[in-house]
N, C-alpha and C positions, 0 to 999 in steps of 0.2 A: 510664696503667696500664702497668706493666712486667710481663713474664711472671713475675717473682718474687712478684706479688701474686695470681696466679691459682690458685684451687683446681681443679687439673686433674682430680682424681678426680671431683669434683662436676660438672664440665663433661662428662666422658666418660660417666659413669653415676652413678646414684643408689645407693650402697650403704648400706642402712639397718643400723643397729647391731642385731645379733641380740638378742632378748629375753632369752635365757638365756646370754649370752655370759660365759665366765669370764675371769679376769685374763690368763691365758696366751694364750687365743684373741684377746682384744682387743689384746694387745701385738703379736701376729703380724699381725693385720689393720691396725693402724696402721702398722707398719713396712712392710708391703707397699704401703700407700698413699703412705708418704713416699718409698719407692724410686721408684715410678711417677711421682709428681709432681716429684720432684728431676730424674729422667731427662728428663721432658718439657720442663721449664725449660731445661736444658742444651741439649737438642736445638733448642729454639726459638732460643736465644741464638746457638749456634755452628754448628748443622747437625748432622744425625744422624751422618754419617761422621766428623766431627771429634771426637766424644766417645767416649772409651773406657769400657768397663764399670767399669774400676778407678777412674776419676774419679768415677763415680756412687757406688760403694762408699765412697770416702774422704769424699765430701760428706755421706754419711749415717752416717759412723762405724762401718762394718761391713766385712767381708772381701768380696772379689769372689765367693767361693764362696757366701756368704750370698745375694747378689743372685741368682745362678743357682739357688739353692735355692727362691726365690719366683718367678722368671721364667726359663723354659728358654732363652730367646733374648733377644738385645738388642731385637729388634723388639717382642717381647711386653711390654716395658716401657712402650711408648707405645700399643700397639694392644690393650690388654687388654679392651676392650669386646667383642672377638670371642668371648673365652671367656664372657663374661657373656650374650651373645646365644645361644651354644650351649647353655649351662645353661637359659636361658629356653624355648628351643625343646623341650628334653626334658621340660619340665614343662607349659608352657602349650599346646604343640601337641598334647600327648597327652590334654588335657582333653575327655572326650566330650561336655561341654555346650556346647562351642564348635566352630563350624566351623573348618576350617583357615584361612580367610581372617580370621575373627574373631579367632583365636588369635594370628595374625601381626600384625594391626593392633593388638592389645592390647600386644604387646611393643614395637612401633614407637612407639605412643603414649606409652608409659612413658619411652622413651628421649628422645623429642622433648620431653616435659614436663620432664625433667631438665634438658635444655639450655636451654630457654626460661626456666626457673625461675632458672638460673644467670645468664642475661642480665639478667633482671628485677632480680637483686640487686646488679648492678654500678652504681656511681655515674655512670660516664661511659659512656653507651649507644654512642656513636660508636667509642670506643676499645675497648670490649668486642666489638663487631662485627669491628673490625679484628684482634683476637686470634684470633678464630674463623677468620677468612680466612687469617691466617698459619699457624694450625694445619693447615688444609686444604691450603695450599701445601706444608708440610713433608712431608705424606704423599704428595702428588702428585708432588713433585720427587725422591723418594727411591726408586730402584728396588727396594731390599731391602724397603722398607715395602710398596710395591704388590705385590711378589711374595708377601709374608707375608699380605697381605689376600686375594689370590686362593687361596692354600692354605687359609686359614681358611674362605673361602666354600665350598670344595670340601668341607671337613669339615662344614660346616653343612648343605649340600645332602644329604650322605650320611646324616646323623643325621635330617633331616627326611623323607627317603625311607623310611627305616626305620620311623619313627613312623606315616607315613601307610600304609605297607604293613600294619602291625599293625591299624590302624583299618579297613581295607577288606578284610583277609583275603587279601592278595596278597603277592607276594614283592618285597623292595627292588629286585631286578633287573628287574621288570617295567616296562614303558615308562610305565605310568600314574603310579605314585608317583615315578618319576624326573623326569618333566616337571612334575609338580605341585610337587615340592619346588624344582626349579629356578625355577619361576614365583613361588613364594612368596618365595624369597630375593632375587629380583630387585626386591622392593619396597624393599630397603635402599638400593640406588644410586639409586632413584627419590626417596627421602627425602633422601639426601645432595645430590643435584643440585638438588632443590627448595629446600633450605637455602641453597645457594650462589646460586641464581637470585633468592630473595626477601630474602636478608640485606641487601644494600645499600639496597634500597627501603623496607623495613620501618621504621616509626617506633617501634614498641613491641614488646615480646615477644609480647604477645597477637595483635597483627597478623601477626607472623612465624609464630606457632604455627598460626593459622587458615589462612594461606595454604599452608603446607606440608602441613597435614593435608588441605586440599581436593585437593591434587595427588595425594597418596598414596591418598586415597579413590577418586579417579577411576581410578587404576591397579588398585586392589583390585576394584573393581566388575567391571572387564574379566576379571580373573583368576577372580573368583567365579563368573562365568557359565560358565566352562569346567570349574571344579572341581565344580559342581553335579552333573555327570554322572559324577564319579569314583566307581567302584564295582568290586566284585571282577571281575577279568578272567576271561573264559570261556576255559578251557583245551581244547585239542584233545586227543582221546584217541588 
């Protein structure tokens, strides 16, 4: 399996076709997907720093300006899952029928299901796992990508703190929503680390899914015990 056969968008997240999508919107969505997938293939083949945005544009038959119209930075071409997570936090975490931990687990579960479904669809299980590990190494070995991830996490924590503050009648600057948001977002590295740890030993996508889910659930239970006490802070007069 070469990187040229990988559906990178399906690997990173499952973006379903909108029910009422018009032709113009569909073209824009597919171009965005092609730009991201092409960039990821080139980065995997040659390294992130060795590929210019102009090369990605040429490979897709568009201008460099068009690439930046869809992706504000070179890093966002490959780490677009962060924006998807941010959008999911703004909707799912605000759902009053879900506890903060339940909402976070729902987002993580969907992302994990997308990845393991991709794995299950590959013909060669061993090579599919190797592609995932290479993708992880690309991120881990590129300082600008790691910095982009840290910045995105900060944005996600800030957004989650605002949502939790609204749910509890507190201010986003209060310590309770701040620490709660940071704890919830810490479940993402738990899931990523669990994927790395279990990927080599897993024999099927179902086995991998169950092992990673179990690790995330253990961490979520610990966080949930603390968040059960999250309530409006008492202010001194």
